[in-house]
C-alpha positions, 0 to 999 in steps of 0.5 A: 478485507476490502478490494482496495486492501487486497490490491495493496497487499497483492502489489506489495507481496509481488515486490518483496522477498518475504511476502509472508511478512507483508501486513496491510491494515485499513484505518478509517479517518474522516471519510478516507481510508489509510492503508498502512503497509508494513514489510520486513526491514530488508524489504523496505527499500524495495517497496519505497524504491529509488527516490520513492518512485515505487511508493509514489506509483503505488500511491497513485495506483491506489488513489485512482482505484479508489476514485473508481469506486468513489472513495478516498484512499492513501497508502502509508509505508511504515518502517 
């Protein structure tokens, strides 16, 4: 597990009521890493946030952290 994946997992676990059900998988495609996040159904709204604000903030944070280590990364939240 790389450091960005650990960061995604740490942040998402802090947001949800069932942190034991958080799963983050990294998928490499075309020089970019896609972090797929899955959570319990009842926690999905907490990760997405009102009008997607929490999800967008998570995506921006990971994008900035990836740029710091000269990589490209995005976060997808799976339902």
